[in-house]
LOTOR-101614 format. One record per residue (C-alpha): z, x, y. Coordinates in steps of 0.1 Angstrom, whole numbers, plus 5000, padded with zeros to 4 digits. Layout:
% residues N
ZXY...
% end
This chain:
% residues 322
500050005000499050135034501550085062500650035098501650295123504050215151501250235177499149995156502049755154502549775191498849695198499049395175502149275193500549315227497549115214499748835202501748825234498748845257498648525278495748285276494448275312491648025304491347755330492947975357491448185384492848495369491348755346493748965325493449345331496449525315500149505308502149715333505749635327508149455303511549335315513849135292512048805283509248845308506149065309504249165340500449215337497849335362495249065367492348995390492248685412488648605408488548365438489948615463488648925444491949105445494349255420497649075416500749115394501248825369504648765354504848545324507448465297507148685266505848435241504548075239507047815230509847965251512547705258512547495289515647665304513847995306510747835320512847665347514547995355511248175359510047905383513247935402512848305405509348255419510748005444513448235455510948515461508648275480511548185503512148555511509248625534510048985545507949305546510449465522510249195495507149135473505448815483504648545457501048405457500948135430502947965402501847745373501647685336499147845312497147675285499547805259502447645277503947955293505147945329503748225351503748335387501648585405502648825433501449115453500349405431502449695443501050045441503450335447506350525431509850425421512450545446514050785421510650955416509550935452512551125466511851425444509451525472511751415501514051695509515251585544518451385544517451195576514151095558516150975528518450775552515450605568514350495533517850365527517950165560514649995550516249885517519349755536517049565559515449375530518849305513520449195545517548955550518148805515521848775522521048585554518948345533521748305508520448525479522248795461520149055443522649185417520549475403519949715432519150065419516450325424514250195396514049855415512750005447509150105452507750325479504050265486501350505496501750435533505550465532506250095527509550025510509849725487512949585469511749475435512949275404514848975417515148845382518948865382519248705416522048465424521848175449524848205472526547885485529047855513532647875501534847585509537647795525535948105536533148195560531548425534529248315507530048325470527648315440526847985423527648065386524847825376522247995397521148275375517348315380516348495348518248635319517448955299518549055264520149385255517849675260518849985241518750305261515850535254516750815277519550955298518150785329520950555340518550355362516950225330520150115312521349755317524749625308525049305288527749045285528848895252526448605258523448845263523148805301522449125320524949155349523649475364523249845358526150085350526950315380525450065404527249735397530549645413533649625391533849245394530249225383530949455353533749225344531448925344533448765372530348575383532148295402533648545427530548755434529448765470527448985493530049265489528849315453525349405465526849625492528749815464525349875448523849995480526750235484526050375449522350395458523150585490525250825470522350875446520050955475522451205489523751375457521451265428524151055411525450705418529150785411531451075406530151285435530851325472528251325499528051655519528351475552531751335561530451025577528050945549530751015523532950765541530150505539529750555502533550535496534050215517530950045502532150115467535750015472536949895437538649575450536549335471539749165483540949495498537549585512536449495547534349175550530649195541529449125577531549405591530449635563526849585573527549675609529749965600527150105577524350075602526450235630527550535608524050605596522650565631525150825643523751075618520150985626520350985664520851365664517351405649514351455672512551155657515550925655515050735688511450655680512350545645515150315658513050165685510550065657513349925636514449625656516749485630518849805629518849835667520049475671522749525644523949845661523949695695526249405683528949645671532249605689534449825667
% end
């Protein structure tokens, strides 16, 4: 008996999973990514003659709950119209019954790969502020990302910075007794099963609860998120992840290291405080972070030009009173 090789089995699997785009305006090109129960393909929009990214559930016959969550993910992204967030173009159901949505096809490099060629700390800080801008916009629209890490940030060929993979997003609702927003425990956008680690790259490893729902990425998720304390998550959880991401940009690791600059080290420490109750409120964290980074950047020759072009940051800094 002749056994099929692993590569042959993988090709057969890909063929079986390939979505049937008949009756749509899209032509399948190639698979570009797999994430949990969803697969992302490159496709051509034949009406507009442009390449798009098409996200679809893994296999036909997926349960209605997953289909609803994928639609919800698409609607959340559609509501976040921001230059730092990938725009959604279309949503629908394929002939095989699978829900799909299409979005901008992003060309570029992951942040962790891109910064290998970025030596300047001020240049890395500028990238970080662009990420903060997109996340702050999402928070203002009531959405928590929950999986911020270098692998989920893309830098395009013209320097554009895009926060990707909102599949674990949470809808935030106003708390009854607090001005902050807290996560709606029923508003998970998309779930992912356990993914075994294939390398030492922590940005690729996801933590999973006993129920199989990914809550984030070790090293980048807040302690309350790691505990599965979903009901009490708020914007501070994403800010914790941003603090870990900033530490990665400065030291190469999300935890266990100290940034060389005292002000930046303080940002990392305050952002990644282990207890959200003892941490400063999320709104003040944003302002404090912007001010501290601006203090470092303004000593650079190009800082004033950069800040003039970054209206959101200038406005945030100008509103600081402490």
